[in-house]
N, C-alpha and C positions, 0 to 999 in steps of 0.2 A: 600492536594496531597505529594507525598513522596521526597520534594526536587526540585530541579529546573529539570526543563524540557528543551530538548534536540530540536530547531523546524527543520524538515527534509522537505528541498524544492524541488522545483519539479526537477527531473534526478540528485535529491540525495539521499546519503546514509547515514545510520550514525549507530554506535553501543553502548550497553552502558553495563557496568558490574557493577553498583550500582545503588544509588538511585535515581538515573534520570529515567525522562518518557521520552519516545519520541511521538513528535506529529506534527500533519498536519495539510493542507486543501488538498481534494479531490473532483476533478469532475470527468471530464470522466477519469483522471486518476485514476491509482490504489493503493492501498498502501499494499506493503506486509511485515508482521512483521513475523518473524522468532524468537521463543524463545525457550531455556531451563532451564526451572521452577525449575530444581536442582541447578542450578550452579550463577542463577539471571543471563543468559545473553540473552540478546533480540539485533535486530535490527531492522531499518528497511530504507523501498526500497519504494520511490514516482516513479512510474515509468510515463513514458508517451504514449509510444508507446510498440507494441507486438514484433515488430522484429528488429533487426540494422540493419540499414543501412552499408554497409562497409567500407565507407566514413567518416562515423562519430566514432571517438573514445570515444563519452561519453556514456559510457558500462550503465552506471545511468537509460541512460534513456529508457531503452527499457527489455523488460521482459526476454527475451531468453539472454540477459547476465546481467543484474542488480542479478536477483536471484541469478545464481554460484556465482558471486561474494560475493554478502553479505552473502552467507553460507560461504564461504573461509570468512571471516572476523569475524562470530561469533566463527566458528571453532579454527582460529588462539588464540583471547580469550580465548579460553580454555572448551567450548560447547562439545558436542560429538554428533555427525550425528546420533546415534538412538536416541538420548530424544529431539530432535528436533520438534516442533510442528507450523506451521503454523495458520496469522490469514490474513483475502484477505477483504480488502472496498473498495471501489468505484467503478468504472466501469460507471461512471451516461451517461444518453444520454442526455450530455447538449442543443444541439443543435436540433432544427425539423429537418426533413431528407424526400424528397422529397420520400423516395424510401426506403417503410418498408423492399420490400428484402432486405437489405444489413446489415449486423451485421455493428451496430454504433460503432466508436474507442473505446466506454467502454466497450461494449460486448467483442469487441477484445482484447479486457487489459486485461479482466477476465478467457478469455476463454486460450490466453496466459498463465498467469500467474498461471493458472489451470495446465499446461502441462508441466511444467518447475518444477511446486510443487510434480509434480507425473513420472515424470524422475526420481529426486531427492529420493525420496520413503522421501517428508515429509509431515506427513497427516497434511488436513485442518480440526482444530479445530471452527474455528470465520470464519462466511462470513455477510457481511451484506453490498452488491453489489447493482449494477442496481440504478433504478427509473431514477428519473430527475433532480433529486436536489444536489448540490454539498455537501460534510461531513466535518465540524470537526472532528478528531480523536484525541485520547489523550491515551497513551500506561503505565501504571507501569508496570517497569519490573520488582519492587518488588512486586504486588501483583497478577500481570498476570491480572488485569483490563484494559478492553479495555471501553471508552467512549468514544462514537459515537454521533455527535450531526445533523444533518439535517438540512441545511441552503435551504430556501426557496426564491425564487426570490421577489424580493421585485417590486413589478409592482408601474406607475409614472403614473397616469391619471391627467386632466387639471379639473379644478372644471367647473361645469356648473351649471347655475339658472332658 
């Protein structure tokens, strides 16, 4: 790894412009990485929900507010909007649902993130989304390498004879 890593917690975002990596663990949440490969500036938002509620000031929690804020942060660090690329990770369906016709929160988060990235004209160059298991993510700002590990559920069973 290229030095230390910065952990991005739920509903938070971080930007690095050095040798540090960005890491997080995602379930139904979506991780959005914005990267300027030439200038080695990257940001990661850990998004919980698709759309911001008007009474909630936590902009990092929602796709429609976190992605524009993350964009502003990477631009303030010296990135160029035309050079940005996005990586989209997570959005698992973590809980069984009774009505399969209703999109899970993970699916809603992915759809919202895609919509906001399209509005900002930022191409998605990597996706690891959906499924039913969480993921751990490490993104290297220096190399652009993303490591995604699937977290399998551990079943506990009683021992029978």
